[in-house]
C-alpha positions as CSV (number, residue, x, y, z in Angstrom):
1,M,28.8,-163.4,55.7
2,G,25.3,-161.8,56.7
3,Q,22.2,-161.5,54.8
4,V,21.4,-159.7,51.8
5,H,18.8,-157.4,51.2
6,F,17.7,-156.0,47.7
7,F,15.5,-152.9,47.9
8,S,14.0,-151.8,44.4
9,S,15.4,-148.3,42.7
10,F,12.7,-145.7,41.4
11,A,14.2,-146.9,38.4
12,D,12.9,-150.4,38.7
13,F,9.5,-149.2,40.1
14,V,9.2,-146.8,36.3
15,K,10.4,-149.8,34.7
16,V,7.8,-152.7,35.2
17,L,5.3,-149.6,35.1
18,I,6.3,-149.4,31.4
19,T,6.2,-152.9,30.9
20,D,2.9,-153.1,31.8
21,G,1.5,-150.2,29.8
22,V,0.9,-148.3,32.8
23,I,2.8,-145.2,31.9
24,K,5.0,-144.9,28.2
25,S,7.6,-142.6,30.1
26,K,9.5,-141.8,33.4
27,D,8.7,-137.9,32.1
28,E,4.8,-139.1,32.2
29,L,5.0,-139.7,36.0
30,L,6.3,-136.4,36.9
31,T,3.8,-134.2,34.4
32,S,0.2,-135.7,33.9
33,N,0.5,-139.3,35.9
34,R,1.5,-137.4,39.8
35,G,-0.6,-139.8,41.3
36,L,1.4,-143.1,41.0
37,L,4.0,-141.9,43.3
38,G,2.9,-142.1,46.2
39,E,1.4,-145.4,44.9
40,I,5.4,-146.4,44.7
41,L,6.7,-145.0,47.8
42,L,4.0,-147.0,49.3
43,E,5.4,-149.8,47.5
44,W,8.4,-149.1,48.1
45,Y,7.5,-149.3,52.4
46,V,6.7,-153.1,51.5
47,Q,9.2,-154.3,50.5
48,G,11.0,-153.9,54.0
49,Q,13.8,-151.0,54.1
50,V,12.1,-148.8,56.0
51,A,12.5,-151.1,58.9
52,C,9.1,-150.7,60.0
53,L,7.2,-153.4,59.5
54,F,4.2,-152.1,61.0
55,A,4.7,-149.3,57.7
56,Q,5.0,-152.6,56.1
57,V,1.9,-154.5,56.8
58,L,-0.4,-150.9,56.8
59,A,1.0,-150.0,53.1
60,K,0.0,-153.3,52.1
61,D,-3.1,-152.9,53.2
62,A,-3.3,-149.2,51.6
63,T,-2.0,-150.4,48.4
64,R,-5.5,-152.8,48.4
65,L,-7.9,-150.1,49.7
66,G,-7.2,-147.3,47.3
67,D,-8.7,-144.1,48.7
68,A,-10.2,-145.5,51.6
69,S,-6.8,-146.8,53.2
70,S,-5.8,-145.4,56.3
71,W,-2.6,-142.7,54.3
72,H,-3.5,-139.9,52.3
73,T,-0.9,-138.3,49.5
74,V,-0.2,-135.6,48.8
75,V,1.7,-134.3,45.4
76,T,3.7,-131.2,45.8
77,D,6.4,-129.4,45.1
78,T,8.2,-126.3,46.8
79,K,6.0,-123.8,45.5
80,A,3.0,-125.0,46.7
81,D,0.8,-122.7,48.8
82,V,1.7,-123.5,52.5
83,N,-2.4,-122.5,53.4
84,A,-4.0,-125.6,51.5
85,I,-0.7,-128.3,52.5
86,Q,-2.2,-127.1,56.1
87,N,-5.9,-127.4,55.4
88,Q,-4.8,-130.7,54.1
89,L,-3.3,-131.9,57.2
90,V,-5.9,-130.5,59.0
91,N,-8.3,-133.1,57.3
92,A,-6.1,-136.0,57.3
93,A,-5.7,-135.4,61.4
94,D,-9.7,-135.7,61.5
95,Q,-9.9,-138.6,58.8
96,K,-6.8,-140.4,58.4
97,E,-4.2,-142.6,60.1
98,A,-1.2,-140.9,58.4
99,I,-0.3,-138.8,55.4
100,Q,2.6,-138.8,53.2
101,L,3.6,-134.8,51.5
102,L,5.4,-135.6,48.9
103,F,7.6,-132.8,47.3
104,V,8.8,-133.5,43.6
105,G,12.7,-132.2,42.6
106,P,15.7,-133.4,42.7
107,S,16.5,-135.8,46.3
108,T,19.0,-133.4,47.6
109,P,20.0,-131.3,51.1
110,E,19.5,-128.1,48.9
111,H,15.9,-129.1,48.1
112,A,15.4,-130.5,51.9
113,V,16.0,-126.9,52.7
114,K,13.9,-125.0,50.6
115,I,11.6,-127.5,51.6
116,I,11.8,-127.1,54.9
117,L,12.3,-123.3,54.8
118,A,8.5,-123.1,52.3
119,L,7.1,-125.2,55.3
120,C,8.2,-122.7,58.1
121,K,6.4,-120.1,56.8
122,H,3.5,-121.1,58.1
123,E,3.1,-121.3,62.4
124,S,2.4,-125.0,62.4
125,W,5.6,-126.3,61.7
126,I,8.9,-126.1,63.9
127,C,12.1,-126.8,62.8
128,Y,14.9,-128.5,65.7
129,E,18.1,-129.1,66.0
130,K,18.3,-132.6,67.8
131,G,20.9,-133.9,69.8
132,W,22.9,-137.3,69.2
133,K,22.1,-140.9,70.9
134,K,24.5,-141.4,73.6
135,G,27.8,-142.5,72.3
136,E,27.3,-141.3,69.0
137,R,28.8,-137.7,67.2
138,G,29.0,-137.1,64.2
139,D,29.1,-133.9,61.7
140,A,25.6,-133.7,60.1
141,L,23.0,-131.3,61.0
142,L,20.1,-133.7,62.2
143,V,17.2,-131.7,62.2
144,G,13.7,-132.6,63.6
145,L,10.7,-131.3,61.8
146,R,7.6,-131.0,63.7
147,W,3.9,-129.6,63.1
148,N,1.1,-129.1,65.4
149,R,-2.2,-128.6,64.9
150,P,-4.2,-125.4,65.5
151,N,-4.9,-125.7,68.8
152,S,-4.1,-128.5,70.1
153,G,-1.3,-129.8,73.1
154,Y,0.4,-132.3,70.5
155,A,2.6,-132.0,67.5
156,S,3.5,-134.3,64.9
157,W,6.6,-135.5,64.3
158,V,8.2,-136.2,60.2
159,L,9.9,-138.6,58.9
160,G,11.8,-137.7,55.9
161,I,13.1,-140.0,52.9
162,A,15.4,-138.5,50.8
163,D,18.3,-139.8,48.5
164,F,21.6,-138.2,50.0
165,E,24.3,-138.6,52.3
166,P,24.1,-138.4,55.3
167,M,20.8,-139.8,55.6
168,A,20.6,-143.4,57.0
169,F,20.2,-146.4,54.8
170,T,16.5,-147.1,56.0
171,R,15.3,-143.5,54.9
172,R,17.1,-143.5,51.0
173,F,14.9,-144.1,48.1
174,V,17.6,-144.6,45.5
175,G,16.5,-142.8,42.2
176,A,13.1,-141.2,43.6
177,P,12.4,-137.7,42.4
178,F,10.7,-136.2,44.9
179,I,11.1,-135.8,49.1
180,A,8.6,-137.2,51.1
181,L,7.4,-136.3,54.3
182,V,5.6,-138.6,56.2
183,L,3.6,-138.0,59.5
184,R,0.4,-138.9,61.6
185,A,-0.9,-135.4,61.7
186,A,-3.9,-137.4,64.3
187,P,-3.6,-136.9,68.0
188,P,-1.7,-139.3,70.1
189,N,-2.5,-142.4,70.8
190,E,-1.2,-143.5,74.5
191,H,-2.9,-147.4,73.5
192,R,-0.4,-147.7,70.6
193,A,2.6,-146.5,71.9
194,K,4.3,-144.4,74.3
195,I,3.8,-140.8,74.1
196,P,7.4,-138.4,74.0
197,V,7.2,-135.1,75.3
198,E,9.4,-132.6,73.0
199,G,9.4,-128.7,74.7
200,K,6.1,-127.5,75.7
201,F,3.9,-130.6,72.8
202,L,3.0,-134.6,73.1
203,A,4.7,-135.9,70.4
204,S,2.2,-138.3,67.9
205,H,4.0,-140.4,64.8
206,L,3.9,-143.0,63.1
207,A,3.9,-146.0,66.2
208,H,0.4,-144.2,67.2
209,M,-1.2,-145.6,63.7
210,D,-3.5,-147.9,64.5
211,P,-1.4,-151.6,63.6
212,Q,-3.9,-154.0,62.9
213,M,-3.0,-156.5,64.9
214,D,-4.0,-158.1,68.5
215,D,-1.1,-157.4,72.0
216,E,1.1,-160.6,71.0
217,K,1.5,-159.8,67.6
218,K,2.3,-156.2,68.2
219,K,4.9,-157.6,70.4
220,R,6.5,-159.5,67.9
221,T,6.4,-157.2,65.1
222,W,8.2,-154.6,67.3
223,E,10.7,-157.2,68.2
224,R,11.0,-158.0,64.4
225,T,11.3,-154.3,63.6
226,E,14.1,-153.4,66.1
227,Y,16.6,-156.6,64.6
228,M,15.9,-155.7,60.7
229,R,16.3,-151.6,62.0
230,E,20.1,-152.7,63.2
231,L,20.7,-155.3,60.5
232,L,19.9,-152.8,57.7
233,L,21.4,-149.7,59.2
234,A,24.9,-152.0,59.9
235,G,27.6,-148.9,60.1
236,D,24.7,-146.2,60.3
237,L,24.7,-144.0,63.1
238,R,21.3,-144.3,64.7
239,S,21.2,-141.1,65.2
240,H,19.8,-140.4,61.7
241,A,17.5,-143.2,61.7
242,R,15.8,-142.2,64.8
243,A,12.0,-141.0,64.8
244,Q,12.7,-137.9,65.5
245,T,15.2,-136.9,63.3
246,T,13.5,-135.7,59.8
247,F,16.7,-135.4,58.1
248,A,20.5,-135.9,58.8
249,L,22.1,-132.7,56.5
250,P,25.3,-132.4,55.8
251,A,26.7,-129.8,58.2
252,T,26.8,-127.0,55.7
253,C,23.2,-126.1,55.3
254,R,23.2,-124.7,59.1
255,E,23.5,-121.2,57.5
256,A,20.9,-121.3,55.1
257,L,18.2,-122.6,58.0
258,R,19.9,-119.8,60.5
259,G,16.6,-118.5,60.4
260,V,13.8,-121.4,61.2
261,L,16.7,-123.8,62.8
262,R,15.7,-123.9,67.3
263,P,18.4,-125.3,69.6
264,V,18.8,-128.7,70.5
265,E,15.7,-130.1,72.8
266,N,15.6,-133.3,74.7
267,P,18.2,-135.1,72.6
C-alpha cells in the first residue's frame, strides 16, 4: 500500500482557532476577522497538499514574518472594485514575491465563473482556454487566467485553489469558504526558473519566487516537488494540475465564459 497522506480541512483549522480562543465561531472568520483567512491558507500550503515544496518553505516563512513576509493577501469578493484590486496587484509587483486573492463565497464552479467575469472587466486580465498534455484528454474546460501588468511585456500565471470537481487534488482545500487566486505579480526572473512564452507575453509564475536556498538545495527541492506531485495526483489528469491551468471547470461552464474565453494557445 502506498503512503497515506492526511491534510487538514478548513474545518480542522477553525476548530483549532476556536479551541485556542482566537475566534468564537466560523461566522466570525467570514465577517469581523477575515484577515485570518489568508493565514489559514498559508498554513495549508505548509502541510504540503499543494505539492510544491517551494510554496511550503516560503509560506512557513510568511507565517513567521507576518506583514514583513514576501506574501501579500487580499480578502475580497466578486462585488469588489476591480480597479482597487488592480492597484493592489501593481503595488505587490513592486514589493512582494507573491499575492493571494481570496474571494469569500461558495467554492463552486459557478462562483469561479463569477470571479473570472468580474476580473476580466479590466483590460489587464486575460482568460485563455488551455490545451491538454500529450496523451491526455478529458471533458473539463481548462482555463488559464493571466494578469498583465500595464505597459509590461509579461503576464502572471494564476494558480487557483477551489474545492470542486474536476479540480486536481493538489488544488482543493476541503471545505474552504472561498476561492483563492495565487500569483507572482512581479516580473519573471530567468535566474530562478525558465521563462515560458504565451502569445505575446513572457510568463511570470510562482517558480520565479525567491526560493531562499542555494542551487544544490534548490535542485533537490525541485526533484522532491516532482515526486510529491506525482504521488498526490494519483489518477488525476496532469493537465488539471500544471502551472498554466488556473481552473479545471465542468464543460458546462463554457457558455457562461463565452464572452471572455480566448482560444487555446501553446498547449
